DRENTORKOL-3810 file (N, C-alpha, C; in nm, 4 decimals):
REM DRENTORKOL-3810
@n.u->1.4510; n.v->-2.3046; n.w->-1.6665; ca.u->1.5351; ca.v->-2.2754; ca.w->-1.5553; c.u->1.4474; c.v->-2.2583; c.w->-1.4349
@n.u->1.4629; n.v->-2.3374; n.w->-1.3309; ca.u->1.3839; ca.v->-2.3267; ca.w->-1.2109; c.u->1.4088; c.v->-2.1991; c.w->-1.1381
@n.u->1.2990; n.v->-2.1405; n.w->-1.0857; ca.u->1.3108; ca.v->-2.0209; ca.w->-1.0082; c.u->1.3256; c.v->-1.8925; c.w->-1.0889
@n.u->1.3106; n.v->-1.8978; n.w->-1.2195; ca.u->1.3298; ca.v->-1.7770; ca.w->-1.2994; c.u->1.1939; c.v->-1.7335; c.w->-1.3483
@n.u->1.1953; n.v->-1.6187; n.w->-1.4159; ca.u->1.0734; ca.v->-1.5597; ca.w->-1.4738; c.u->1.0665; c.v->-1.5915; c.w->-1.6202
@n.u->1.1108; n.v->-1.7117; n.w->-1.6591; ca.u->1.1174; ca.v->-1.7487; ca.w->-1.8023; c.u->1.0047; c.v->-1.8417; c.w->-1.8391
@n.u->0.8944; n.v->-1.8442; n.w->-1.7675; ca.u->0.7868; ca.v->-1.9361; ca.w->-1.7976; c.u->0.7336; c.v->-1.9248; c.w->-1.9363
@n.u->0.7260; n.v->-1.8048; n.w->-1.9915; ca.u->0.6752; ca.v->-1.7893; ca.w->-2.1268; c.u->0.7686; c.v->-1.8517; c.w->-2.2271
@n.u->0.8962; n.v->-1.8466; n.w->-2.2018; ca.u->0.9909; ca.v->-1.9060; ca.w->-2.2981; c.u->0.9859; c.v->-2.0575; c.w->-2.2935
@n.u->0.9495; n.v->-2.1168; n.w->-2.1814; ca.u->0.9457; ca.v->-2.2631; ca.w->-2.1758; c.u->0.8111; c.v->-2.3170; c.w->-2.2233
@n.u->0.7177; n.v->-2.2301; n.w->-2.2593; ca.u->0.5888; ca.v->-2.2741; ca.w->-2.3077; c.u->0.4767; c.v->-2.2743; c.w->-2.2064
@n.u->0.5105; n.v->-2.2539; n.w->-2.0782; ca.u->0.4058; ca.v->-2.2461; ca.w->-1.9757; c.u->0.4157; c.v->-2.1119; c.w->-1.9089
@n.u->0.3034; n.v->-2.0523; n.w->-1.8875; ca.u->0.3034; ca.v->-1.9211; ca.w->-1.8294; c.u->0.2191; c.v->-1.9231; c.w->-1.7055
@n.u->0.2707; n.v->-1.8644; n.w->-1.5946; ca.u->0.1983; ca.v->-1.8589; ca.w->-1.4703; c.u->0.0776; c.v->-1.7682; c.w->-1.4860
@n.u->-0.0302; n.v->-1.8002; n.w->-1.4150; ca.u->-0.1509; ca.v->-1.7152; ca.w->-1.4208; c.u->-0.1125; c.v->-1.5716; c.w->-1.3802
@n.u->-0.1721; n.v->-1.4790; n.w->-1.4526; ca.u->-0.1435; ca.v->-1.3391; ca.w->-1.4267; c.u->-0.2429; c.v->-1.2850; c.w->-1.3242
@n.u->-0.1927; n.v->-1.1926; n.w->-1.2411; ca.u->-0.2831; ca.v->-1.1209; ca.w->-1.1505; c.u->-0.2746; c.v->-0.9755; c.w->-1.1815
@n.u->-0.3859; n.v->-0.9137; n.w->-1.2059; ca.u->-0.3835; ca.v->-0.7725; ca.w->-1.2373; c.u->-0.3732; c.v->-0.6903; c.w->-1.1069
@n.u->-0.3309; n.v->-0.5635; n.w->-1.1199; ca.u->-0.3296; ca.v->-0.4777; ca.w->-1.0008; c.u->-0.4662; c.v->-0.4671; c.w->-0.9353
@n.u->-0.5731; n.v->-0.4628; n.w->-1.0157; ca.u->-0.7087; ca.v->-0.4529; ca.w->-0.9628; c.u->-0.7459; c.v->-0.5785; c.w->-0.8830
@n.u->-0.7046; n.v->-0.6962; n.w->-0.9354; ca.u->-0.7305; ca.v->-0.8194; ca.w->-0.8635; c.u->-0.6580; c.v->-0.8224; c.w->-0.7299
@n.u->-0.5327; n.v->-0.7734; n.w->-0.7283; ca.u->-0.4579; ca.v->-0.7688; ca.w->-0.6065; c.u->-0.5284; c.v->-0.6772; c.w->-0.5007
@n.u->-0.5742; n.v->-0.5601; n.w->-0.5436; ca.u->-0.6421; ca.v->-0.4682; ca.w->-0.4540; c.u->-0.7718; c.v->-0.5333; c.w->-0.4004
@n.u->-0.8455; n.v->-0.5978; n.w->-0.4922; ca.u->-0.9713; ca.v->-0.6593; ca.w->-0.4556; c.u->-0.9512; c.v->-0.7762; c.w->-0.3568
@n.u->-0.8496; n.v->-0.8601; n.w->-0.3817; ca.u->-0.8237; ca.v->-0.9722; ca.w->-0.2948; c.u->-0.7837; c.v->-0.9212; c.w->-0.1562
@n.u->-0.6951; n.v->-0.8215; n.w->-0.1537; ca.u->-0.6583; ca.v->-0.7646; ca.w->-0.0186; c.u->-0.7809; c.v->-0.7137; c.w->0.0530
@n.u->-0.8686; n.v->-0.6456; n.w->-0.0199; ca.u->-0.9897; ca.v->-0.5923; ca.w->0.0437; c.u->-1.0781; c.v->-0.7016; c.w->0.0982
@n.u->-1.0948; n.v->-0.8097; n.w->0.0227; ca.u->-1.1771; ca.v->-0.9215; ca.w->0.0714; c.u->-1.1153; c.v->-0.9844; c.w->0.1967
@n.u->-0.9851; n.v->-0.9915; n.w->0.2023; ca.u->-0.9149; ca.v->-1.0505; ca.w->0.3119; c.u->-0.8905; c.v->-0.9559; c.w->0.4304
@n.u->-0.9136; n.v->-0.8249; n.w->0.4066; ca.u->-0.8933; ca.v->-0.7309; ca.w->0.5084; c.u->-0.7411; c.v->-0.7025; c.w->0.5340
@n.u->-0.6618; n.v->-0.7178; n.w->0.4322; ca.u->-0.5192; ca.v->-0.6969; ca.w->0.4403; c.u->-0.4785; c.v->-0.5600; c.w->0.3876
@n.u->-0.3812; n.v->-0.5021; n.w->0.4510; ca.u->-0.3217; ca.v->-0.3782; ca.w->0.3955; c.u->-0.2135; c.v->-0.4145; c.w->0.2965
@n.u->-0.1610; n.v->-0.3117; n.w->0.2310; ca.u->-0.0466; ca.v->-0.3395; ca.w->0.1396; c.u->0.0742; c.v->-0.3893; c.w->0.2196
@n.u->0.0919; n.v->-0.3376; n.w->0.3379; ca.u->0.2020; ca.v->-0.3828; ca.w->0.4267; c.u->0.1842; c.v->-0.5296; c.w->0.4674
@n.u->0.0570; n.v->-0.5684; n.w->0.4912; ca.u->0.0305; ca.v->-0.7075; ca.w->0.5289; c.u->0.0726; c.v->-0.8017; c.w->0.4187
@n.u->0.0305; n.v->-0.7696; n.w->0.2967; ca.u->0.0655; ca.v->-0.8537; ca.w->0.1806; c.u->0.2133; c.v->-0.8552; c.w->0.1557
@n.u->0.2737; n.v->-0.7420; n.w->0.1622; ca.u->0.4214; ca.v->-0.7339; ca.w->0.1375; c.u->0.4944; c.v->-0.8177; c.w->0.2411
@n.u->0.4504; n.v->-0.8100; n.w->0.3668; ca.u->0.5154; ca.v->-0.8852; ca.w->0.4750; c.u->0.5043; c.v->-1.0355; c.w->0.4549
@n.u->0.3934; n.v->-1.0839; n.w->0.3994; ca.u->0.3718; ca.v->-1.2248; ca.w->0.3786; c.u->0.4681; c.v->-1.2840; c.w->0.2775
@n.u->0.5145; n.v->-1.2029; n.w->0.1838; ca.u->0.6011; ca.v->-1.2560; ca.w->0.0784; c.u->0.7443; c.v->-1.1999; c.w->0.0886
@n.u->0.7682; n.v->-1.1165; n.w->0.1919; ca.u->0.9051; ca.v->-1.0668; ca.w->0.2097; c.u->0.9452; c.v->-0.9614; c.w->0.1170
@n.u->0.8504; n.v->-0.8837; n.w->0.0657; ca.u->0.8791; ca.v->-0.7717; ca.w->-0.0225; c.u->0.8496; c.v->-0.6403; c.w->0.0498
@n.u->0.8988; n.v->-0.5327; n.w->-0.0037; ca.u->0.8750; ca.v->-0.4001; ca.w->0.0548; c.u->0.7336; c.v->-0.3540; c.w->0.0238
@n.u->0.6742; n.v->-0.2815; n.w->0.1168; ca.u->0.5382; ca.v->-0.2318; ca.w->0.0950; c.u->0.5310; c.v->-0.1407; c.w->-0.0310
@n.u->0.6426; n.v->-0.0706; n.w->-0.0601; ca.u->0.6440; ca.v->0.0158; ca.w->-0.1802; c.u->0.6249; c.v->-0.0674; c.w->-0.3066
@n.u->0.6769; n.v->-0.1902; n.w->-0.3053; ca.u->0.6608; ca.v->-0.2802; ca.w->-0.4230; c.u->0.5129; c.v->-0.2998; c.w->-0.4500
@n.u->0.4367; n.v->-0.3389; n.w->-0.3427; ca.u->0.2938; ca.v->-0.3660; ca.w->-0.3581; c.u->0.2213; c.v->-0.2408; c.w->-0.4000
@n.u->0.2563; n.v->-0.1258; n.w->-0.3378; ca.u->0.1903; ca.v->0.0006; ca.w->-0.3746; c.u->0.2151; c.v->0.0388; c.w->-0.5220
@n.u->0.3389; n.v->0.0221; n.w->-0.5666; ca.u->0.3736; ca.v->0.0548; ca.w->-0.7057; c.u->0.3016; c.v->-0.0381; c.w->-0.8024
@n.u->0.3013; n.v->-0.1706; n.w->-0.7695; ca.u->0.2357; ca.v->-0.2661; ca.w->-0.8570; c.u->0.0847; c.v->-0.2382; c.w->-0.8687
@n.u->0.0198; n.v->-0.2201; n.w->-0.7520; ca.u->-0.1254; ca.v->-0.1993; ca.w->-0.7538; c.u->-0.1668; c.v->-0.0634; c.w->-0.8146
@n.u->-0.0747; n.v->0.0318; n.w->-0.8088; ca.u->-0.0975; ca.v->0.1645; ca.w->-0.8672; c.u->-0.0623; c.v->0.1705; c.w->-1.0148
@n.u->-0.0061; n.v->0.0619; n.w->-1.0686; ca.u->0.0286; ca.v->0.0567; ca.w->-1.2096; c.u->0.1559; c.v->0.1369; c.w->-1.2414
@n.u->0.2359; n.v->0.1577; n.w->-1.1380; ca.u->0.3580; ca.v->0.2385; ca.w->-1.1606; c.u->0.4859; c.v->0.1563; c.w->-1.1888
@n.u->0.4686; n.v->0.0220; n.w->-1.1916; ca.u->0.5850; ca.v->-0.0585; ca.w->-1.2213; c.u->0.5428; c.v->-0.1820; c.w->-1.3004
@n.u->0.6397; n.v->-0.2447; n.w->-1.3565; ca.u->0.6194; ca.v->-0.3662; ca.w->-1.4317; c.u->0.7100; c.v->-0.4749; c.w->-1.3735
@n.u->0.6680; n.v->-0.5332; n.w->-1.2589; ca.u->0.7554; ca.v->-0.6227; ca.w->-1.1876; c.u->0.7689; c.v->-0.7547; c.w->-1.2573
@n.u->0.8728; n.v->-0.8335; n.w->-1.2267; ca.u->0.8878; ca.v->-0.9685; ca.w->-1.2829; c.u->0.7708; c.v->-1.0559; c.w->-1.2419
@n.u->0.7308; n.v->-1.1458; n.w->-1.3324; ca.u->0.6129; ca.v->-1.2290; ca.w->-1.3065; c.u->0.6300; c.v->-1.3160; c.w->-1.1835
@n.u->0.7513; n.v->-1.3493; n.w->-1.1438; ca.u->0.7743; ca.v->-1.4287; ca.w->-1.0296; c.u->0.7324; c.v->-1.3535; c.w->-0.8990
@n.u->0.7514; n.v->-1.2265; n.w->-0.8960; ca.u->0.7089; ca.v->-1.1482; ca.w->-0.7839; c.u->0.5569; c.v->-1.1345; c.w->-0.7751
@n.u->0.4957; n.v->-1.1182; n.w->-0.8923; ca.u->0.3491; ca.v->-1.1094; ca.w->-0.8958; c.u->0.2923; c.v->-1.2449; c.w->-0.8512
@n.u->0.3535; n.v->-1.3549; n.w->-0.8974; ca.u->0.3049; ca.v->-1.4877; ca.w->-0.8595; c.u->0.3186; c.v->-1.5082; c.w->-0.7081
@n.u->0.4258; n.v->-1.4518; n.w->-0.6462; ca.u->0.4422; ca.v->-1.4637; ca.w->-0.5016; c.u->0.3308; c.v->-1.3942; c.w->-0.4276
@n.u->0.2903; n.v->-1.2769; n.w->-0.4803; ca.u->0.1746; ca.v->-1.2039; ca.w->-0.4205; c.u->0.0463; c.v->-1.2876; c.w->-0.4378
@n.u->0.0261; n.v->-1.3354; n.w->-0.5576; ca.u->-0.0941; ca.v->-1.4121; ca.w->-0.5863; c.u->-0.0996; c.v->-1.5394; c.w->-0.5039
@n.u->0.0131; n.v->-1.6042; n.w->-0.4821; ca.u->0.0182; ca.v->-1.7274; ca.w->-0.4007; c.u->-0.0185; c.v->-1.7000; c.w->-0.2589
@n.u->0.0340; n.v->-1.5921; n.w->-0.2035; ca.u->-0.0033; ca.v->-1.5551; ca.w->-0.0638; c.u->-0.1491; c.v->-1.5253; c.w->-0.0486
@n.u->-0.2055; n.v->-1.4538; n.w->-0.1442; ca.u->-0.3473; ca.v->-1.4224; ca.w->-0.1398; c.u->-0.4314; c.v->-1.5512; c.w->-0.1570
@n.u->-0.3864; n.v->-1.6384; n.w->-0.2472; ca.u->-0.4616; ca.v->-1.7628; ca.w->-0.2707; c.u->-0.4562; c.v->-1.8515; c.w->-0.1468
@n.u->-0.3411; n.v->-1.8575; n.w->-0.0832; ca.u->-0.3276; ca.v->-1.9423; ca.w->0.0377; c.u->-0.4188; c.v->-1.8947; c.w->0.1511
@n.u->-0.4546; n.v->-1.7660; n.w->0.1536; ca.u->-0.5458; ca.v->-1.7147; ca.w->0.2543; c.u->-0.6897; c.v->-1.7257; c.w->0.2126
@n.u->-0.7191; n.v->-1.7793; n.w->0.0910; ca.u->-0.8585; ca.v->-1.8022; ca.w->0.0534; c.u->-0.9066; c.v->-1.7221; c.w->-0.0684
@n.u->-0.8245; n.v->-1.6387; n.w->-0.1273; ca.u->-0.8643; ca.v->-1.5646; ca.w->-0.2436; c.u->-0.8639; c.v->-1.6611; c.w->-0.3662
@n.u->-0.9694; n.v->-1.6557; n.w->-0.4448; ca.u->-0.9752; ca.v->-1.7406; ca.w->-0.5650; c.u->-0.9812; c.v->-1.6453; c.w->-0.6853
@n.u->-0.8872; n.v->-1.6600; n.w->-0.7736; ca.u->-0.8767; ca.v->-1.5722; ca.w->-0.8896; c.u->-0.9408; c.v->-1.6355; c.w->-1.0087
@n.u->-1.0147; n.v->-1.5568; n.w->-1.0859; ca.u->-1.0725; ca.v->-1.6015; ca.w->-1.2095; c.u->-1.0087; c.v->-1.5250; c.w->-1.3265
@n.u->-0.9790; n.v->-1.5951; n.w->-1.4333; ca.u->-0.9132; ca.v->-1.5311; ca.w->-1.5448; c.u->-1.0020; c.v->-1.5248; c.w->-1.6668
@n.u->-1.1022; n.v->-1.6094; n.w->-1.6767; ca.u->-1.1866; ca.v->-1.6116; ca.w->-1.7917; c.u->-1.3336; c.v->-1.6318; c.w->-1.7484
@n.u->-1.4295; n.v->-1.5736; n.w->-1.8092; ca.u->-1.4210; ca.v->-1.4890; ca.w->-1.9253; c.u->-1.3693; c.v->-1.3479; c.w->-1.8895
@n.u->-1.3747; n.v->-1.3100; n.w->-1.7624; ca.u->-1.3184; ca.v->-1.1839; ca.w->-1.7205; c.u->-1.2318; c.v->-1.2012; c.w->-1.5962
@n.u->-1.1434; n.v->-1.1084; n.w->-1.5729; ca.u->-1.0603; ca.v->-1.1155; ca.w->-1.4533; c.u->-1.1491; c.v->-1.0829; c.w->-1.3302
@n.u->-1.1258; n.v->-1.1579; n.w->-1.2261; ca.u->-1.2024; ca.v->-1.1349; ca.w->-1.1023; c.u->-1.1371; c.v->-1.2041; c.w->-0.9866
@n.u->-1.1978; n.v->-1.1891; n.w->-0.8683; ca.u->-1.1546; ca.v->-1.2545; ca.w->-0.7496; c.u->-1.2663; c.v->-1.2666; c.w->-0.6521
@n.u->-1.2696; n.v->-1.3749; n.w->-0.5766; ca.u->-1.3685; ca.v->-1.3942; ca.w->-0.4700; c.u->-1.3040; c.v->-1.4808; c.w->-0.3636
@n.u->-1.3706; n.v->-1.4929; n.w->-0.2481; ca.u->-1.3222; ca.v->-1.5773; ca.w->-0.1427; c.u->-1.3675; c.v->-1.7193; c.w->-0.1610
@n.u->-1.2857; n.v->-1.8106; n.w->-0.1236; ca.u->-1.3210; ca.v->-1.9530; ca.w->-0.1267; c.u->-1.4350; c.v->-1.9788; c.w->-0.0280
@n.u->-1.5238; n.v->-2.0674; n.w->-0.0669; ca.u->-1.6330; ca.v->-2.1000; ca.w->0.0214; c.u->-1.5958; c.v->-2.2119; c.w->0.1166
@n.u->-1.6588; n.v->-2.2168; n.w->0.2306; ca.u->-1.6442; ca.v->-2.3285; ca.w->0.3186; c.u->-1.5362; c.v->-2.3078; c.w->0.4256
@n.u->-1.5293; n.v->-2.4061; n.w->0.5111; ca.u->-1.4338; ca.v->-2.3997; ca.w->0.6230; c.u->-1.2880; c.v->-2.4202; c.w->0.5725
@n.u->-1.1921; n.v->-2.3950; n.w->0.6519; ca.u->-1.0564; ca.v->-2.4121; ca.w->0.6162; c.u->-0.9877; c.v->-2.2856; c.w->0.5674
@n.u->-1.0646; n.v->-2.1800; n.w->0.5476; ca.u->-1.0064; ca.v->-2.0538; ca.w->0.5061; c.u->-0.9911; c.v->-1.9713; c.w->0.6328
@n.u->-0.8814; n.v->-1.9958; n.w->0.6997; ca.u->-0.8585; ca.v->-1.9265; ca.w->0.8261; c.u->-0.7128; c.v->-1.8854; c.w->0.8360
@n.u->-0.6948; n.v->-1.7581; n.w->0.8471; ca.u->-0.5582; ca.v->-1.7033; ca.w->0.8544; c.u->-0.5027; c.v->-1.7170; c.w->0.9944
@n.u->-0.5889; n.v->-1.7465; n.w->1.0916; ca.u->-0.5442; ca.v->-1.7492; ca.w->1.2294; c.u->-0.5545; c.v->-1.6144; c.w->1.2972
@n.u->-0.4920; n.v->-1.6019; n.w->1.4113; ca.u->-0.4958; ca.v->-1.4777; ca.w->1.4827; c.u->-0.3692; c.v->-1.3986; c.w->1.4561
@n.u->-0.3849; n.v->-1.2723; n.w->1.4158; ca.u->-0.2728; ca.v->-1.1875; ca.w->1.3891; c.u->-0.2011; c.v->-1.1567; c.w->1.5214
@n.u->-0.0772; n.v->-1.1379; n.w->1.5133; ca.u->0.0086; ca.v->-1.1084; ca.w->1.6326; c.u->-0.0451; c.v->-0.9884; c.w->1.7105
@n.u->-0.0866; n.v->-0.8848; n.w->1.6413; ca.u->-0.1359; ca.v->-0.7641; ca.w->1.7104; c.u->-0.2728; c.v->-0.7834; c.w->1.7734
@n.u->-0.3398; n.v->-0.8964; n.w->1.7448; ca.u->-0.4728; ca.v->-0.9219; ca.w->1.8027; c.u->-0.4661; c.v->-1.0232; c.w->1.9169
@n.u->-0.3461; n.v->-1.0722; n.w->1.9505; ca.u->-0.3324; ca.v->-1.1699; ca.w->2.0554; c.u->-0.3643; c.v->-1.1090; c.w->2.1909
@n.u->-0.4363; n.v->-1.1842; n.w->2.2712; ca.u->-0.4660; ca.v->-1.1460; ca.w->2.4089; c.u->-0.4408; c.v->-1.2662; c.w->2.4981
@n.u->-0.4523; n.v->-1.2484; n.w->2.6259; ca.u->-0.4349; ca.v->-1.3617; ca.w->2.7161; c.u->-0.5523; c.v->-1.4610; c.w->2.6945
@n.u->-0.6636; n.v->-1.4170; n.w->2.6467; ca.u->-0.7770; ca.v->-1.5074; ca.w->2.6267; c.u->-0.7562; c.v->-1.5987; c.w->2.5072
@n.u->-0.7031; n.v->-1.5451; n.w->2.3961; ca.u->-0.6843; ca.v->-1.6251; ca.w->2.2772; c.u->-0.5435; c.v->-1.6883; c.w->2.2699
@n.u->-0.4714; n.v->-1.6744; n.w->2.3768; ca.u->-0.3337; ca.v->-1.7262; ca.w->2.3772; c.u->-0.3289; c.v->-1.8667; c.w->2.4412
@n.u->-0.4437; n.v->-1.9233; n.w->2.4618; ca.u->-0.4473; ca.v->-2.0573; ca.w->2.5265; c.u->-0.4594; c.v->-2.1656; c.w->2.4300
END
C-alpha cells in the first residue's frame, strides 16, 4: 500500500535512522529540533520525543526526518555500525535561511 508504514510486510524495509543519528545529523548541519521539524511539517515535540527515545513513531515519519537531513547533505551509514557524516563536495547548500536575509544577500 503506497504511503503506508507497511514496508516490512511487503518485504522491503526503509533504512532506519536512530535517535543518535538524528541528533548527530542535526549537529553537523547546524539545525535545531525546530528546524528539522519545520522542514517536514511535524511538531518540534515530535523530534524532541524521538531523539530522546520517548516515543516509537511510525517508520514513515522517521523516514521523512531522514530524507530532509539527507537532502541537506547528511549521509547515513548503517553497516558495520550506525553513523552519519556530511557529503563531500559542492552542491551541499541549504541556501540562506530567512532569518539571515539582508539587503546584501537579497540580490
